[in-house]
C-alpha positions in Angstrom: -1.0 7.9 -30.0 -0.3 7.4 -26.4 1.1 4.1 -25.4 -1.4 1.4 -23.8 -1.0 1.3 -19.9 0.3 -2.1 -19.3 -1.9 -4.6 -17.2 0.1 -5.8 -14.6 -2.2 -6.2 -11.6 -5.8 -7.6 -12.0 -8.5 -5.7 -10.5 -10.8 -8.8 -10.1 -8.0 -10.4 -8.0 -7.4 -7.0 -6.2 -11.0 -6.6 -5.1 -11.0 -10.5 -3.9 -8.0 -9.8 -2.1 -9.4 -6.8 0.0 -12.5 -8.7 0.5 -10.6 -11.4 1.9 -9.0 -8.9 3.9 -12.3 -7.6 5.4 -13.2 -11.5 6.6 -9.8 -11.9 8.0 -9.3 -8.7 10.0 -12.6 -10.0 12.2 -10.4 -12.3 14.0 -8.7 -11.9 17.0 -5.1 -10.5 16.8 -5.3 -10.0 13.0 -2.6 -7.5 11.8 -3.0 -4.4 11.5 0.2 -2.4 11.7 0.6 -1.4 8.1 -2.3 0.8 7.5 -2.4 1.8 11.2 1.2 3.0 11.1 0.2 5.0 7.9 -2.7 6.7 9.4 -0.8 7.8 12.5 2.1 8.8 10.2 -0.3 11.1 8.5 -1.9 12.8 11.3 1.6 13.7 12.6 2.2 15.3 8.9 -1.0 17.2 9.0 -0.2 18.7 12.4 3.3 19.7 11.5 2.0 21.5 8.2 -0.9 22.9 10.0 -3.4 21.8 7.5 -7.0 21.7 8.7 -9.2 20.6 5.8 -12.8 21.7 5.7 -13.5 18.6 3.3 -11.4 15.6 3.1 -11.5 12.2 1.5 -10.1 9.2 3.3 -9.8 5.9 1.2 -8.0 2.7 2.6 -8.1 3.7 6.4 -10.2 0.6 7.5 -8.9 1.5 10.9 -11.1 4.4 10.9 -8.4 6.5 12.9 -7.3 9.0 10.5 -11.4 9.6 9.6 -12.3 9.9 13.4 -9.6 12.2 14.0 -10.3 14.7 11.1 -14.0 14.5 12.5 -13.2 15.7 15.6 -11.3 18.7 13.8 -14.4 19.7 12.6 -13.6 18.2 8.8 -16.4 16.9 6.7 -15.0 13.3 5.7 -15.6 11.2 2.6 -14.9 7.8 3.0 -15.7 5.8 -0.4 -16.8 2.2 0.1 -15.2 1.8 -3.6 -13.0 3.9 -5.7 -11.3 3.3 -8.9 -8.2 5.6 -8.7 -7.7 5.3 -12.3 -10.3 7.1 -13.2 -11.9 10.7 -12.3 -12.9 11.3 -8.7 -16.6 11.3 -8.4 -16.6 14.0 -5.9 -16.6 18.0 -5.4 -13.6 20.0 -4.8 -11.7 18.5 -1.8 -9.2 20.1 0.5 -7.7 17.2 1.6 -7.0 13.3 0.2 -5.6 10.6 2.0 -4.4 7.2 0.2 -3.7 4.4 2.3 -2.1 1.4 0.9 -3.9 1.4 -2.6 -1.7 2.8 -5.3 0.6 0.1 -4.9 -1.5 -2.2 -6.9 -2.8 0.7 -9.8 -1.7 0.0 -13.2 -1.4 3.6 -14.1 0.3 5.3 -11.1 1.2 8.5 -12.9 -2.6 8.6 -14.0 -3.7 8.0 -10.5 -1.7 10.9 -9.0 -3.0 13.0 -11.8 -6.6 12.3 -10.9 -5.7 12.6 -7.3 -4.4 16.1 -7.7 -7.4 17.2 -10.0 -9.6 16.2 -7.3 -8.6 18.9 -5.1 -9.4 22.5 -4.6 -6.9 25.0 -5.4 -4.2 24.9 -2.8 -5.8 21.5 -1.5 -3.0 18.8 -0.4 -2.8 14.9 -0.6 -0.8 12.4 0.9 -0.5 8.8 -0.3 1.1 5.9 1.5 2.0 2.4 0.4 4.2 -0.6 0.6 7.4 0.2 -1.7 10.5 -1.0 -3.0 12.7 -2.6 -0.3 9.8 -4.7 1.2 9.4 -8.0 1.8 13.2 -9.1 1.2 12.7 -12.3 3.5 9.7 -13.3 1.1 11.2 -13.0 -2.1 14.7 -15.0 -1.1 12.2 -17.7 0.4 10.1 -17.5 -2.7 13.3 -18.1 -5.2 14.4 -20.8 -3.0 11.0 -22.4 -3.4 10.9 -22.2 -7.0 14.4 -23.5 -7.8 15.5 -22.9 -11.2 12.2 -21.7 -12.5 11.5 -18.6 -10.7 7.8 -17.2 -11.2 5.8 -14.4 -10.6 5.1 -14.1 -6.7 5.7 -10.7 -5.7 4.6 -7.3 -7.1 7.0 -4.8 -8.6 7.2 -1.6 -6.3 8.0 1.9 -6.3 10.8 3.6 -4.3 11.0 7.1 -2.8 13.2 8.3 -5.4 10.8 7.2 -8.5 7.8 8.6 -6.5 9.4 12.1 -6.7 9.7 12.2 -10.4 6.0 11.1 -10.5 4.7 13.5 -8.4 6.7 16.3 -10.8 5.0 14.7 -13.9 1.7 14.6 -12.6 2.2 18.5 -11.7 1.9 18.5 -8.1 3.2 21.7 -6.2 5.9 21.2 -3.1 6.1 17.3 -3.8 7.6 15.6 -1.4 8.6 11.6 -1.4 10.2 9.8 1.3 10.1 6.1 3.1 10.4 4.5 6.2 10.9 1.1 7.2 9.0 -1.0 9.7 10.6 -4.3 10.8 8.6 -7.4 12.1 9.8 -10.7 13.7 8.1 -14.1 12.7 8.2 -17.6 14.1 6.9 -19.1 10.8 6.4 -18.6 7.3 2.4 -19.1 7.5 2.3 -16.3 10.1 3.8 -13.9 7.5 1.8 -14.9 4.8 -1.4 -14.6 7.1 -0.4 -11.1 8.1 0.0 -9.9 4.6 -3.5 -11.6 3.4 -5.1 -9.8 6.4 -3.8 -6.4 5.5 -4.8 -7.1 1.7 -1.2 -7.3 0.8 -1.4 -10.6 -1.3 -0.5 -11.3 -4.8 -2.7 -9.5 -7.1 -0.9 -9.9 -10.4 -2.8 -10.3 -13.7 -0.2 -13.0 -14.2 0.8 -14.9 -11.1 3.0 -18.0 -11.0 1.2 -21.4 -10.1 0.7 -22.1 -6.6 3.4 -23.7 -5.0 3.5 -27.2 -4.6 4.1 -29.8 -1.7 8.0 -29.9 -2.5 8.1 -26.2 -3.2 6.1 -25.4 0.0 8.7 -27.5 1.9 11.6 -25.5 0.4 10.0 -22.3 1.3 9.5 -23.3 5.0 13.5 -24.7 5.1 14.4 -21.4 3.4 12.8 -19.5 6.0 13.9 -21.6 8.9 17.4 -21.3 8.1 16.9 -17.5 8.1 15.9 -17.6 11.9 17.8 -15.8 14.8 19.3 -17.7 18.0 15.4 -16.7 19.1 13.6 -18.8 16.4 12.5 -15.7 14.5 12.9 -14.1 11.1 12.5 -10.4 10.7 10.9 -8.9 7.6 11.1 -5.6 6.6 8.1 -3.3 5.1 9.2 -0.3 3.6 6.6 2.7 3.2 6.8 4.9 0.7 4.8 8.7 1.4 4.2 11.0 -1.4 2.8 14.3 -0.6 1.9 17.6 -2.4 -0.6 20.1 -3.4 -2.8 21.3 -6.2 -1.5 24.6 -7.5 
């Protein structure tokens, strides 16, 4: 009997985080650099590979950048409003699948990669990008300072590029590639960092999250953040973007 998949992430919390992000993104100056960068990177990869899909699925690109570019190239593009990556895809064979900032919070990542592979036509290609291990070291340090001797679960476990390569092989992808690049963003306040995370749907969706920070703990978090500032009063946070790509045999 197969071992049950552990429930690390909450589906209702993930849906609520994405709904909140949809609202926050309507505000002037809302952050969009994570998904925007992923979309631009995918277009560069497709151009390098000279892959021009006839039928493509784009999930998670709320900027519209990737879908618009594919349509200009003559592709039929499917943009599902809701997509459960841990279930078989309800679409016919696809020549290309793009997943942006979605696979980092699925409970069964190997299963999600298998479903993605199975949704492709033979020889079809997929690219999935998400925030991976090495991300948010400042926020991790600040939260540890806030919690003191009793650290709580506040940030997600994350996948690194090496583990990603192993997962692709396990899922039966051909020509598997797993790599990563780093994005660094400077902040003047902890509140703005948290705001950017929420606006991009990157907030905590753990099934068993820690209790909300109290007033004293929040004060310790702000002090810890300020202590990390450079001479300009800014703190640089890191986002590591892991990208997995490959083909169906």
